[in-house]
MARMI-251983 format. One record per residue (C-alpha): residue in one letter; residue number from 0; x, y, z. Coordinates in nm, 2 decimals, always signed. Example, Ala and Ser with C-alpha at 12.3 -4.5 7.8 and 13.67 -1.06 7.14 Angstrom:
BEGIN
 type seq      x      y      z
    a   0  +1.23  -0.45  +0.78
    s   1  +1.37  -0.11  +0.71
% end
This chain:
BEGIN
 type seq      x      y      z
    m   0  +2.62  -1.65  -8.45
    n   1  +2.73  -1.98  -8.30
    a   2  +2.56  -2.15  -8.01
    t   3  +2.83  -2.04  -7.76
    k   4  +2.79  -1.67  -7.85
    k   5  +2.41  -1.70  -7.84
    m   6  +2.43  -1.84  -7.49
    l   7  +2.66  -1.56  -7.37
    v   8  +2.43  -1.29  -7.51
    a   9  +2.13  -1.45  -7.34
    c  10  +2.31  -1.47  -7.01
    v  11  +2.41  -1.10  -7.03
    m  12  +2.05  -1.00  -7.12
    i  13  +1.91  -1.21  -6.84
    g  14  +2.16  -1.07  -6.59
    s  15  +2.09  -0.71  -6.70
    l  16  +1.72  -0.77  -6.67
    a  17  +1.77  -0.91  -6.32
    l  18  +1.98  -0.62  -6.22
    f  19  +1.74  -0.37  -6.35
    a  20  +1.45  -0.54  -6.18
    g  21  +1.63  -0.56  -5.85
    q  22  +1.71  -0.18  -5.87
    a  23  +1.36  -0.09  -5.96
    n  24  +1.21  -0.28  -5.67
    a  25  +1.48  -0.17  -5.42
    d  26  +1.35  +0.04  -5.12
    l  27  +1.71  +0.15  -5.05
    v  28  +2.03  +0.13  -5.25
    l  29  +2.35  +0.19  -5.04
    n  30  +2.60  +0.34  -5.28
    g  31  +2.87  +0.50  -5.07
    q  32  +2.64  +0.73  -4.86
    t  33  +2.60  +0.76  -4.48
    i  34  +2.27  +0.68  -4.32
    q  35  +2.20  +0.84  -3.98
    p  36  +1.90  +0.85  -3.74
    g  37  +1.72  +1.18  -3.70
    f  38  +1.79  +1.39  -3.40
    n  39  +1.63  +1.66  -3.19
    p  40  +1.80  +1.99  -3.14
    t  41  +1.94  +2.07  -2.80
    g  42  +1.75  +2.37  -2.67
    t  43  +1.82  +2.64  -2.41
    g  44  +1.64  +2.74  -2.10
    g  45  +1.64  +2.62  -1.74
    a  46  +1.91  +2.39  -1.61
    v  47  +2.01  +2.18  -1.91
    t  48  +2.16  +1.83  -1.86
    l  49  +2.26  +1.57  -2.11
    q  50  +2.26  +1.21  -1.97
    n  51  +2.31  +0.92  -2.22
    n  52  +2.06  +1.01  -2.49
    t  53  +1.83  +1.23  -2.29
    v  54  +1.83  +1.61  -2.28
    t  55  +1.65  +1.75  -1.97
    h  56  +1.55  +2.11  -1.90
    t  57  +1.46  +2.18  -1.54
    f  58  +1.29  +2.50  -1.46
    l  59  +1.29  +2.60  -1.09
    s  60  +1.16  +2.95  -1.18
    s  61  +0.99  +3.10  -1.48
    g  62  +1.18  +3.13  -1.81
    t  63  +1.18  +3.03  -2.17
    l  64  +1.26  +2.71  -2.36
    g  65  +1.43  +2.80  -2.69
    l  66  +1.45  +2.55  -2.97
    t  67  +1.62  +2.59  -3.31
    g  68  +1.40  +2.31  -3.45
    a  69  +1.09  +2.11  -3.36
    v  70  +1.12  +1.84  -3.10
    t  71  +0.94  +1.51  -3.14
    g  72  +0.82  +1.29  -2.85
    a  73  +0.91  +1.51  -2.55
    h  74  +0.81  +1.41  -2.20
    v  75  +0.68  +1.70  -1.99
    l  76  +0.60  +1.75  -1.62
    v  77  +0.42  +2.07  -1.50
    v  78  +0.36  +2.11  -1.13
    a  79  +0.19  +2.42  -0.99
    g  80  +0.26  +2.59  -0.65
    g  81  +0.10  +2.43  -0.34
    g  82  -0.16  +2.60  -0.14
    g  83  -0.09  +2.75  +0.20
    g  84  -0.21  +2.58  +0.52
    g  85  -0.49  +2.74  +0.73
    g  86  -0.40  +2.95  +1.03
    q  87  -0.47  +2.86  +1.39
    f  88  -0.64  +2.52  +1.38
    g  89  -0.64  +2.50  +1.00
    g  90  -0.65  +2.24  +0.73
    g  91  -0.35  +2.15  +0.52
    g  92  -0.29  +2.32  +0.19
    g  93  -0.37  +2.13  -0.13
    a  94  -0.09  +2.03  -0.36
    g  95  -0.03  +2.21  -0.68
    g  96  -0.20  +2.06  -0.99
    l  97  +0.02  +1.81  -1.17
    i  98  +0.02  +1.75  -1.55
    y  99  +0.23  +1.48  -1.71
    y 100  +0.31  +1.37  -2.06
    g 101  +0.53  +1.06  -2.07
    p 102  +0.56  +0.68  -2.03
    e 103  +0.53  +0.65  -1.65
    t 104  +0.21  +0.53  -1.49
    p 105  +0.23  +0.54  -1.11
    t 106  -0.07  +0.42  -0.91
    n 107  -0.35  +0.68  -0.92
    g 108  -0.15  +0.87  -1.17
    h 109  -0.31  +1.08  -1.44
    r 110  -0.13  +1.15  -1.76
    q 111  -0.25  +1.36  -2.06
    g 112  -0.05  +1.16  -2.31
    t 113  +0.26  +0.95  -2.37
    s 114  +0.45  +1.24  -2.52
    l 115  +0.42  +1.59  -2.65
    d 116  +0.57  +1.74  -2.97
    i 117  +0.71  +2.09  -2.93
    a 118  +0.73  +2.35  -3.21
    s 119  +1.05  +2.53  -3.30
    g 120  +1.11  +2.87  -3.14
    d 121  +1.05  +3.00  -2.79
    t 122  +0.80  +2.85  -2.54
    t 123  +0.71  +3.04  -2.23
    v 124  +0.76  +2.85  -1.90
    t 125  +0.59  +2.97  -1.58
    v 126  +0.66  +2.83  -1.24
    g 127  +0.40  +2.91  -0.98
    g 128  +0.49  +3.01  -0.63
    g 129  +0.34  +2.86  -0.31
    g 130  +0.04  +3.02  -0.15
    a 131  +0.08  +3.20  +0.17
    g 132  -0.03  +3.04  +0.50
    g 133  -0.33  +3.17  +0.68
    s 134  -0.28  +3.42  +0.97
    t 135  -0.36  +3.39  +1.33
    g 136  -0.68  +3.55  +1.46
    g 137  -0.64  +3.52  +1.84
    s 138  -0.96  +3.41  +2.01
    s 139  -1.16  +3.47  +1.68
    g 140  -0.97  +3.19  +1.49
    g 141  -0.73  +3.19  +1.21
    t 142  -0.78  +3.27  +0.84
    g 143  -0.75  +3.03  +0.55
    g 144  -0.44  +2.97  +0.34
    s 145  -0.40  +3.13  -0.01
    n 146  -0.40  +2.93  -0.33
    g 147  -0.08  +2.85  -0.50
    g 148  +0.02  +3.00  -0.83
    n 149  -0.04  +2.83  -1.16
    s 150  +0.25  +2.67  -1.36
    a 151  +0.25  +2.65  -1.73
    f 152  +0.45  +2.52  -2.03
    g 153  +0.30  +2.71  -2.32
    g 154  -0.06  +2.63  -2.33
    v 155  -0.03  +2.34  -2.08
    i 156  -0.15  +2.49  -1.75
    a 157  -0.15  +2.33  -1.41
    t 158  -0.37  +2.49  -1.15
    g 159  -0.23  +2.61  -0.81
    g 160  -0.32  +2.41  -0.50
    g 161  -0.61  +2.52  -0.29
    g 162  -0.56  +2.69  +0.05
    g 163  -0.65  +2.51  +0.37
    g 164  -0.94  +2.63  +0.57
    g 165  -0.90  +2.82  +0.90
    a 166  -1.08  +2.81  +1.23
    a 167  -1.27  +3.13  +1.18
    d 168  -1.62  +3.07  +1.05
    s 169  -1.57  +3.28  +0.74
    y 170  -1.25  +3.09  +0.65
    k 171  -1.33  +2.73  +0.75
    n 172  -1.38  +2.59  +0.40
    g 173  -1.09  +2.45  +0.21
    q 174  -1.03  +2.61  -0.13
    a 175  -1.06  +2.44  -0.47
    g 176  -0.74  +2.41  -0.67
    g 177  -0.52  +2.17  -0.85
    s 178  -0.56  +1.96  -0.54
    g 179  -0.81  +2.09  -0.28
    g 180  -0.73  +2.24  +0.05
    g 181  -0.82  +2.05  +0.37
    a 182  -1.12  +2.17  +0.57
    g 183  -1.09  +2.39  +0.88
    h 184  -1.32  +2.36  +1.18
    l 185  -1.65  +2.21  +1.06
    g 186  -1.58  +2.34  +0.71
    a 187  -1.62  +2.19  +0.36
    v 188  -1.33  +2.04  +0.17
    g 189  -1.18  +2.20  -0.13
    s 190  -1.22  +2.01  -0.46
    g 191  -0.93  +1.91  -0.69
    t 192  -0.91  +1.97  -1.07
    l 193  -0.99  +1.67  -1.28
    g 194  -0.67  +1.51  -1.41
    q 195  -0.45  +1.72  -1.19
    g 196  -0.52  +1.63  -0.82
    f 197  -0.76  +1.52  -0.55
    a 198  -0.98  +1.69  -0.30
    g 199  -0.88  +1.78  +0.05
    g 200  -1.00  +1.59  +0.37
    f 201  -1.26  +1.68  +0.63
    g 202  -1.19  +1.78  +0.99
    l 203  -1.36  +1.55  +1.24
    a 204  -1.49  +1.71  +1.56
    g 205  -1.23  +1.68  +1.84
    q 206  -0.99  +1.49  +1.61
    g 207  -0.82  +1.75  +1.41
    y 208  -0.85  +1.91  +1.07
    g 209  -0.84  +1.80  +0.71
    g 210  -0.52  +1.72  +0.52
    g 211  -0.47  +1.88  +0.19
    g 212  -0.53  +1.68  -0.13
    g 213  -0.24  +1.54  -0.32
    a 214  -0.18  +1.46  -0.68
    g 215  -0.21  +1.09  -0.60
    a 216  -0.46  +1.07  -0.32
    i 217  -0.74  +1.25  -0.13
    g 218  -0.64  +1.44  +0.18
    g 219  -0.70  +1.25  +0.50
    n 220  -0.99  +1.32  +0.74
    s 221  -0.81  +1.46  +1.04
    v 222  -0.50  +1.28  +0.92
    s 223  -0.20  +1.34  +0.69
    g 224  -0.21  +1.52  +0.35
    g 225  -0.27  +1.31  +0.04
    n 226  +0.04  +1.17  -0.12
    g 227  +0.19  +1.30  -0.44
    l 228  +0.31  +1.10  -0.74
    p 229  +0.66  +0.96  -0.82
    y 230  +0.83  +1.03  -1.15
    s 231  +1.19  +0.99  -1.28
    i 232  +1.17  +1.25  -1.55
    s 233  +1.45  +1.46  -1.38
    g 234  +1.70  +1.19  -1.49
    t 235  +1.86  +1.19  -1.14
    g 236  +1.63  +0.95  -0.96
    t 237  +1.26  +0.90  -0.88
    y 238  +1.09  +1.18  -0.67
    y 239  +0.75  +1.24  -0.54
    y 240  +0.58  +1.56  -0.65
    a 241  +0.26  +1.75  -0.53
    g 242  +0.19  +1.61  -0.18
    g 243  -0.08  +1.77  +0.04
    g 244  -0.01  +1.95  +0.36
    g 245  -0.11  +1.80  +0.69
    g 246  -0.40  +1.92  +0.90
    v 247  -0.37  +2.01  +1.27
    f 248  -0.32  +1.71  +1.50
    a 249  -0.26  +1.49  +1.19
    s 250  +0.10  +1.61  +1.18
    g 251  +0.22  +1.44  +0.86
    g 252  +0.24  +1.59  +0.52
    g 253  +0.18  +1.38  +0.21
    l 254  +0.48  +1.23  +0.01
    g 255  +0.59  +1.49  -0.23
    g 256  +0.67  +1.79  -0.02
    g 257  +0.36  +1.83  +0.19
    g 258  +0.42  +2.04  +0.50
    t 259  +0.36  +1.90  +0.85
    a 260  +0.12  +2.03  +1.11
    p 261  +0.24  +1.92  +1.46
    y 262  +0.03  +2.03  +1.76
    g 263  +0.19  +2.28  +1.98
    s 264  +0.45  +2.40  +1.74
    a 265  +0.47  +2.59  +1.41
    p 266  +0.38  +2.40  +1.09
    t 267  +0.63  +2.34  +0.81
    v 268  +0.62  +2.48  +0.46
    g 269  +0.57  +2.27  +0.15
    a 270  +0.90  +2.18  +0.00
    a 271  +1.03  +2.41  -0.27
    n 272  +0.98  +2.30  -0.63
    t 273  +0.76  +2.01  -0.54
    g 274  +0.42  +2.18  -0.54
    g 275  +0.37  +2.05  -0.18
    g 276  +0.09  +2.20  +0.03
    g 277  +0.18  +2.39  +0.35
    g 278  +0.09  +2.25  +0.69
    g 279  -0.21  +2.38  +0.88
    a 280  -0.15  +2.57  +1.21
    s 281  -0.24  +2.49  +1.57
    s 282  -0.25  +2.68  +1.89
    i 283  -0.20  +2.58  +2.25
    y 284  -0.53  +2.59  +2.45
    g 285  -0.53  +2.84  +2.72
    s 286  -0.18  +2.96  +2.66
    g 287  -0.24  +3.25  +2.42
    t 288  +0.01  +3.09  +2.18
    y 289  -0.12  +3.10  +1.82
    y 290  +0.05  +2.99  +1.50
    a 291  +0.01  +3.10  +1.14
    g 292  -0.04  +2.84  +0.86
    a 293  +0.27  +2.75  +0.65
    a 294  +0.32  +2.85  +0.29
    g 295  +0.30  +2.60  +0.01
    g 296  +0.60  +2.49  -0.19
    s 297  +0.68  +2.64  -0.53
    g 298  +0.61  +2.44  -0.85
    i 299  +0.84  +2.30  -1.11
    v 300  +0.85  +2.24  -1.49
    i 301  +1.06  +1.96  -1.65
    i 302  +1.10  +1.89  -2.02
    s 303  +1.30  +1.59  -2.15
    y 304  +1.35  +1.45  -2.49
    a 305  +1.58  +1.21  -2.68
    r 306  +1.88  +1.36  -2.84
    y 307  +1.88  +1.10  -3.12
    l 308  +1.57  +0.94  -3.27
    n 309  +1.57  +0.57  -3.37
    k 310  +1.58  +0.48  -3.74
    t 311  +1.46  +0.15  -3.89
    l 312  +1.58  +0.02  -4.23
    s 313  +1.34  -0.23  -4.39
    g 314  +1.22  -0.35  -4.73
    v 315  +1.47  -0.44  -5.00
    i 316  +1.82  -0.31  -4.92
    t 317  +2.11  -0.34  -5.17
    a 318  +2.47  -0.26  -5.07
    k 319  +2.61  -0.16  -5.41
    s 320  +2.93  -0.01  -5.26
    t 321  +3.08  +0.03  -4.92
    s 322  +2.84  +0.26  -4.71
    t 323  +2.81  +0.37  -4.35
    l 324  +2.54  +0.32  -4.09
    d 325  +2.62  +0.60  -3.84
    a 326  +2.41  +0.58  -3.51
    l 327  +2.57  +0.92  -3.41
    g 328  +2.61  +0.87  -3.03
    n 329  +2.51  +0.71  -2.71
    g 330  +2.14  +0.63  -2.74
    g 331  +2.14  +0.65  -3.11
    l 332  +2.00  +0.34  -3.28
    i 333  +1.97  +0.22  -3.64
    t 334  +1.77  -0.11  -3.66
    v 335  +1.82  -0.31  -3.98
    a 336  +1.50  -0.51  -4.00
    s 337  +1.56  -0.69  -4.33
    g 338  +1.85  -0.86  -4.50
    m 339  +2.10  -0.65  -4.70
    t 340  +2.23  -0.79  -5.03
    g 341  +2.49  -0.68  -5.28
    a 342  +2.86  -0.66  -5.33
    g 343  +2.93  -0.36  -5.10
    g 344  +3.05  -0.35  -4.75
    i 345  +2.91  -0.18  -4.44
    n 346  +3.08  +0.05  -4.19
    i 347  +2.92  +0.08  -3.85
    d 348  +2.99  +0.42  -3.69
    s 349  +2.90  +0.64  -3.40
    s 350  +3.06  +0.97  -3.51
    g 351  +2.91  +1.22  -3.26
    a 352  +3.00  +1.03  -2.94
    p 353  +3.07  +0.68  -2.83
    g 354  +2.78  +0.44  -2.77
    g 355  +2.57  +0.44  -3.09
    v 356  +2.43  +0.10  -3.19
    v 357  +2.34  -0.06  -3.52
    d 358  +2.12  -0.37  -3.47
    y 359  +2.11  -0.65  -3.73
    q 360  +1.77  -0.81  -3.64
    v 361  +1.79  -1.05  -3.93
    a 362  +2.06  -1.25  -4.11
    q 363  +2.26  -1.05  -4.37
    s 364  +2.40  -1.16  -4.71
    y 365  +2.59  -0.87  -4.85
    l 366  +2.94  -0.97  -4.97
    g 367  +3.16  -0.68  -4.86
    a 368  +3.35  -0.64  -4.54
    t 369  +3.19  -0.52  -4.21
    t 370  +3.39  -0.26  -4.02
    v 371  +3.29  -0.15  -3.67
    r 372  +3.45  +0.18  -3.60
    a 373  +3.58  +0.27  -3.26
    g 374  +3.30  +0.39  -3.03
    a 375  +3.03  +0.21  -3.22
    t 376  +2.85  -0.12  -3.15
    l 377  +2.72  -0.37  -3.39
    m 378  +2.45  -0.58  -3.23
    v 379  +2.38  -0.91  -3.40
    t 380  +2.04  -1.04  -3.28
    p 381  +1.97  -1.36  -3.48
    a 382  +2.17  -1.68  -3.41
    g 383  +2.35  -1.84  -3.70
    t 384  +2.44  -1.51  -3.88
    s 385  +2.73  -1.51  -4.13
    l 386  +2.93  -1.19  -4.22
    t 387  +3.06  -1.33  -4.55
    g 388  +3.29  -1.04  -4.63
    g 389  +3.49  -1.06  -4.31
    l 390  +3.50  -0.84  -4.00
    y 391  +3.72  -0.55  -3.88
    l 392  +3.69  -0.42  -3.52
    d 393  +3.87  -0.08  -3.48
    y 394  +4.07  +0.06  -3.20
    i 395  +4.15  +0.43  -3.19
    g 396  +4.31  +0.49  -2.85
    i 397  +4.10  +0.79  -2.74
    e 398  +3.91  +0.76  -2.41
    g 399  +3.55  +0.67  -2.48
    f 400  +3.61  +0.59  -2.84
    d 401  +3.86  +0.31  -2.78
    f 402  +3.70  +0.00  -2.93
    g 403  +3.45  -0.11  -3.20
    k 404  +3.22  -0.35  -3.02
    l 405  +3.04  -0.66  -3.13
    d 406  +2.73  -0.73  -2.92
    l 407  +2.64  -1.10  -3.00
    v 408  +2.29  -1.16  -2.85
    s 409  +2.30  -1.54  -2.88
    g 410  +2.42  -1.83  -3.09
    i 411  +2.71  -1.83  -3.33
    t 412  +2.81  -1.55  -3.58
    t 413  +3.05  -1.69  -3.84
    v 414  +3.31  -1.49  -4.04
    p 415  +3.58  -1.60  -4.29
    f 416  +3.83  -1.38  -4.12
    a 417  +3.85  -1.11  -3.85
    y 418  +4.09  -0.83  -3.76
    t 419  +4.12  -0.61  -3.45
    g 420  +4.31  -0.31  -3.33
    g 421  +4.35  -0.11  -3.64
    t 422  +4.18  +0.20  -3.78
    g 423  +4.15  +0.36  -4.12
    g 424  +4.26  +0.04  -4.30
    t 425  +4.60  +0.01  -4.12
    g 426  +4.74  -0.15  -3.80
    y 427  +4.51  -0.45  -3.78
    s 428  +4.60  -0.78  -3.62
    a 429  +4.43  -1.10  -3.75
    l 430  +4.24  -1.32  -3.52
    a 431  +4.34  -1.68  -3.55
    p 432  +4.07  -1.92  -3.65
    g 433  +3.86  -2.03  -3.36
    d 434  +3.58  -1.92  -3.12
    y 435  +3.57  -1.59  -2.94
    t 436  +3.34  -1.46  -2.67
    s 437  +3.32  -1.19  -2.41
    a 438  +3.54  -1.41  -2.19
    n 439  +3.84  -1.43  -2.42
    l 440  +3.79  -1.11  -2.62
    p 441  +3.62  -0.88  -2.37
    d 442  +3.75  -0.55  -2.52
    y 443  +3.56  -0.62  -2.85
    i 444  +3.28  -0.86  -2.77
    t 445  +2.98  -0.84  -2.54
    g 446  +2.66  -1.05  -2.51
    a 447  +2.61  -1.43  -2.48
    g 448  +2.70  -1.53  -2.83
    t 449  +3.01  -1.66  -3.00
    l 450  +3.22  -1.52  -3.29
    h 451  +3.34  -1.82  -3.50
    v 452  +3.64  -1.74  -3.72
    v 453  +3.71  -1.99  -4.00
    p 454  +4.02  -1.99  -4.21
    e 455  +4.03  -1.74  -4.50
    p 456  +3.94  -1.89  -4.84
    a 457  +4.31  -1.85  -4.96
    t 458  +4.43  -2.04  -4.65
    m 459  +4.17  -2.31  -4.70
    a 460  +4.28  -2.34  -5.07
    f 461  +4.64  -2.37  -4.97
    l 462  +4.56  -2.64  -4.72
    a 463  +4.36  -2.82  -4.97
    l 464  +4.64  -2.81  -5.23
    g 465  +4.88  -2.93  -4.96
    g 466  +4.65  -3.22  -4.89
    l 467  +4.64  -3.31  -5.26
    a 468  +5.02  -3.29  -5.28
    m 469  +5.05  -3.53  -4.99
    i 470  +4.80  -3.77  -5.14
    g 471  +4.99  -3.75  -5.48
    s 472  +5.32  -3.82  -5.30
    a 473  +5.18  -4.12  -5.12
    i 474  +5.05  -4.26  -5.45
    r 475  +5.39  -4.22  -5.62
    r 476  +5.56  -4.39  -5.33
    r 477  +5.32  -4.68  -5.35
    r 478  +5.38  -4.72  -5.73
    t 479  +5.76  -4.70  -5.68
    a 480  +5.74  -4.97  -5.42
% end
């Protein structure tokens, strides 16, 4: 065997060993397959809404949440029914107990966890009703309000709000509950449940009666009911839940549906599906006019969860042949946290609905083309990234799916060539060499970065040959001269 053949065999052996070693150590080999994030099943029960990537079930009355598979990382709000206000010089009803699993942390809030996993199958949902207001008792004084009903999501149980105390001696104490009822005439306050709400307020002699406790504050002493807590879990805005009812003379109910207690007129009920306590009742001295306490508001149960779960690719990633990273839909995210190598290309897709994102968090060095399909977005986070195999940005002409987007976070992303406007390998138009941003290519580019298109290698070679020919011609002319 001559020296040349020995060198060739050695090179083949070394290359084979390197290839074998690379495959053995690879965490992921992309060889024509499609990679997708996980997803939660969309369940049934309550009023179901899908906004962006969030599925929300809102239960205004009792029912069942049905799931065909387990849900990971759900956010849950359970609010019990508010207590009724005391009758005839009564304290305000306490707000229904509030239990929350999720990311929000309002002032004085109390959450049981950042999320809750839900098993596949049916989960019983109970929405508690508001407690009845206390009755009038004529010259003997009014009775206390009734406690609200418990609300529950499976084994997660919120306690109904405590009823407000009445004027009659045997009813003057506020009742314990999720949040406690306000005291009636010279009565004791109702206590709240730890982690669900606060106690009611005292009634000060000659100044009125105690406000019901709220989920976020103690009921006032002869002033308004305690405030509830604000959450945006409904997906339609931020709302207060579980405010305490006002005591007589205090007038105001707490934020979150607490009923009012104006002197000389009927109190108002706690707002429906907030768990607000009912307002305490008054009477008009010497007139023989007596008022009953107002009922508490019904509770509510809200469950929300992400439709698509984020997926992160890390470790050694080898693109052996063209493969697809499919983020599925709006809110779907695949994060590529390490550089991909290999000869294959990458398709960026959002097959279920427009809006899925694939985020390149580090520079990439695979050699194949990058195709961003209509409806999908490729986010390029690091500055100075090169997509060495070229770039295709699709257009499909269907509302919502129109363009394949390139979100350039910062800096310059360089490609040897780029095409736009086609789909399925046909109909593309080449971008001329130059710089492109969201200003001059807004249909395809977002973010603050720049796409830098350099001439294709063949074009550069042609230009180089042309330059050499010009130099050769000049030399010949000089010799002739």
